[in-house]
C-alpha positions as CSV (number, residue, x, y, z in Angstrom):
1,X,11.9,18.8,-0.8
2,X,13.0,15.5,-2.2
3,X,10.2,13.0,-2.9
4,X,11.6,10.5,-0.3
5,X,11.5,13.1,2.4
6,X,7.9,13.9,1.7
7,X,7.0,10.3,2.1
8,X,9.2,9.8,5.1
9,X,7.6,12.7,7.0
10,X,4.1,11.5,6.2
11,X,4.2,7.7,6.7
12,X,5.0,5.9,10.0
13,X,8.5,4.6,10.3
14,X,7.3,1.0,10.5
15,X,5.7,1.4,7.0
16,X,8.6,3.1,5.3
17,X,11.1,1.4,3.0
18,X,14.6,2.9,3.1
19,X,15.5,5.4,0.4
20,X,18.1,3.0,-0.9
21,X,15.5,0.2,-1.1
22,X,13.1,2.4,-3.1
23,X,15.8,3.8,-5.4
24,X,17.0,0.3,-6.1
25,X,13.4,-0.9,-6.9
26,X,13.1,2.1,-9.3
27,X,16.3,1.2,-11.0
28,X,16.4,-2.7,-10.9
29,X,12.7,-3.3,-11.1
30,X,11.9,-0.4,-13.4
31,X,9.7,-2.7,-15.5
32,X,7.2,-2.9,-12.6
33,X,8.1,-0.3,-9.9
34,X,7.3,3.3,-10.7
35,X,7.2,6.9,-9.3
36,X,4.7,9.5,-10.3
37,X,5.8,12.8,-8.8
38,X,4.5,16.4,-9.0
39,X,4.7,19.5,-7.0
40,X,2.0,18.4,-4.6
41,X,2.1,14.6,-4.8
42,X,4.2,11.5,-4.7
43,X,2.8,8.1,-5.9
44,X,4.9,5.0,-5.8
45,X,3.3,1.9,-7.4
46,X,4.1,-1.5,-8.8
47,X,2.3,-2.5,-12.0
48,X,2.1,-6.2,-12.7
49,X,0.4,-7.9,-15.6
50,X,-2.8,-8.6,-13.7
51,X,-2.9,-5.9,-11.0
52,X,-1.5,-2.6,-9.6
53,X,-0.1,-2.2,-6.1
54,X,0.0,1.3,-4.7
55,X,3.0,1.4,-2.3
56,X,2.7,5.0,-1.2
57,X,0.3,7.9,-2.1
58,X,1.1,11.3,-0.7
59,X,-0.8,14.5,-1.4
60,X,0.4,17.7,0.2
61,X,-1.9,19.3,2.8
62,X,-2.0,22.4,0.6
63,X,-3.5,20.4,-2.3
64,X,-5.9,18.2,-0.4
65,X,-9.6,18.6,-1.2
66,X,-8.9,19.9,-4.7
67,X,-9.4,16.6,-6.6
68,X,-5.7,15.7,-7.0
69,X,-6.0,12.4,-5.2
70,X,-9.1,11.5,-7.3
71,X,-7.3,12.4,-10.5
72,X,-4.3,10.2,-9.6
73,X,-6.6,7.3,-8.7
74,X,-8.6,7.7,-12.0
75,X,-5.3,7.4,-13.9
76,X,-4.6,4.1,-12.0
77,X,-8.1,2.9,-12.7
78,X,-7.7,3.5,-16.4
79,X,-5.2,0.6,-16.5
80,X,-8.2,-1.7,-16.1
81,X,-6.6,-3.9,-13.4
82,X,-7.4,-4.5,-9.8
83,X,-5.7,-1.9,-7.5
84,X,-4.4,-3.1,-4.2
85,X,-3.0,-1.1,-1.2
86,X,-2.2,-1.5,2.5
87,X,-3.6,0.9,5.2
88,X,-3.0,1.0,8.9
89,X,-6.1,0.3,11.1
90,X,-8.0,3.4,12.1
91,X,-6.2,5.3,14.8
92,X,-8.6,7.9,16.3
93,X,-5.6,9.9,17.7
94,X,-4.5,10.4,14.1
95,X,-7.3,11.9,12.1
96,X,-5.4,11.2,8.8
97,X,-6.0,7.5,9.1
98,X,-9.8,8.0,9.1
99,X,-9.6,10.5,6.3
100,X,-7.6,8.1,4.2
101,X,-10.3,5.4,4.6
102,X,-13.0,7.9,3.7
103,X,-11.1,8.8,0.5
104,X,-10.6,5.1,-0.5
105,X,-14.2,4.3,0.2
106,X,-15.3,7.3,-2.0
107,X,-13.0,5.9,-4.7
108,X,-14.8,2.6,-4.7
109,X,-12.3,0.5,-2.8
110,X,-13.3,-2.6,-0.7
111,X,-11.8,-4.0,2.4
112,X,-10.3,-7.5,2.0
113,X,-11.4,-8.7,5.4
114,X,-10.5,-12.3,4.6
115,X,-6.9,-11.4,4.4
116,X,-4.8,-11.1,7.6
117,X,-1.6,-9.1,7.4
118,X,0.8,-8.8,10.3
119,X,4.5,-7.9,9.7
120,X,7.3,-7.3,12.1
121,X,9.0,-4.0,11.5
122,X,12.7,-4.2,11.1
123,X,12.9,-0.6,12.3
124,X,10.9,-1.0,15.6
125,X,10.8,-4.8,15.9
126,X,7.1,-4.5,16.7
127,X,4.5,-6.6,14.8
128,X,2.2,-4.2,13.0
129,X,-1.3,-5.2,11.7
130,X,-2.3,-3.7,8.3
131,X,-5.5,-3.9,6.3
132,X,-5.7,-4.6,2.6
133,X,-8.0,-2.5,0.4
134,X,-8.7,-3.2,-3.2
135,X,-10.6,-1.8,-6.2
136,X,-11.9,-4.7,-8.4
137,X,-13.1,-3.6,-11.9
138,X,-14.2,-7.1,-12.8
139,X,-15.3,-8.3,-9.3
140,X,-12.0,-10.1,-8.7
141,X,-12.1,-12.3,-5.7
142,X,-10.3,-11.8,-2.4
143,X,-8.4,-15.0,-3.2
144,X,-7.0,-13.3,-6.3
145,X,-6.1,-10.2,-4.2
146,X,-4.4,-12.5,-1.6
147,X,-2.2,-14.1,-4.3
148,X,-1.4,-10.6,-5.7
149,X,-0.4,-9.4,-2.2
150,X,1.9,-12.5,-1.8
151,X,3.6,-11.6,-5.1
152,X,3.9,-8.0,-4.1
153,X,5.4,-9.0,-0.7
154,X,8.0,-11.2,-2.4
155,X,8.9,-9.0,-5.3
156,X,8.7,-5.5,-3.8
157,X,8.6,-5.5,0.1
158,X,11.3,-8.0,0.6
159,X,13.5,-7.3,-2.4
160,X,17.1,-7.4,-1.2
161,X,15.8,-6.8,2.3
162,X,18.9,-8.3,4.0
163,X,21.2,-6.1,2.0
164,X,19.2,-2.9,2.9
165,X,18.3,-3.7,6.5
166,X,20.9,-6.2,7.7
167,X,18.2,-8.9,8.2
168,X,15.3,-10.4,6.3
169,X,11.6,-9.8,6.8
170,X,9.5,-12.8,7.8
171,X,8.5,-15.2,5.0
172,X,5.3,-14.3,3.2
173,X,3.4,-17.3,4.8
174,X,4.0,-15.9,8.3
175,X,2.8,-12.4,7.3
176,X,-0.2,-12.9,5.0
177,X,-3.0,-15.3,5.9
178,X,-6.3,-16.1,4.1
179,X,-9.5,-17.3,5.7
180,X,-12.7,-17.9,3.8
181,X,-14.6,-16.8,6.9
182,X,-13.7,-13.1,7.3
183,X,-11.1,-12.5,9.9
184,X,-12.2,-9.1,10.9
185,X,-15.0,-6.6,10.5
186,X,-15.2,-4.5,7.3
187,X,-13.3,-1.3,8.3
188,X,-15.1,0.7,5.6
189,X,-18.6,-0.1,6.9
190,X,-18.5,2.2,9.9
191,X,-17.3,5.3,8.1
């Protein structure tokens, strides 16, 4: 099965970039946007000078529980930069969302609960809240994570969006917010 189909079957439609968008990022932003693919995984990530953003991480059901996800994350951690990713809030009807959070907590990720993230899906037209998780090897601040997410949004998520989707995503200042007083509870505390 093609790598894009694996991702498309696993991730919700409102979180997926189009195949054309991702292939263009791999080609035109090849200095920062990368694909790590194997028989049982697909990892799409952007590596910047000061951080890594994991766009998609898929491990096949047949390979789960065998340490592949841990190995992939260890490879990312060896870069020595903060690692940032987006997750959907826990949906108790979908056991995978809670399993993902357990996995990231075991890997040492923290919840950036000062960062708000609400983006309108161009596919469904619904506003979807997302949570930001990060691994900070040098105790980087949530302010730094916020600035990194803004850069990711502008350089990756909205790259040529009007060309691929016929309309643009909302501007970054409407999607991402920062509040020194945490906006929400720490989603990793109750696991």
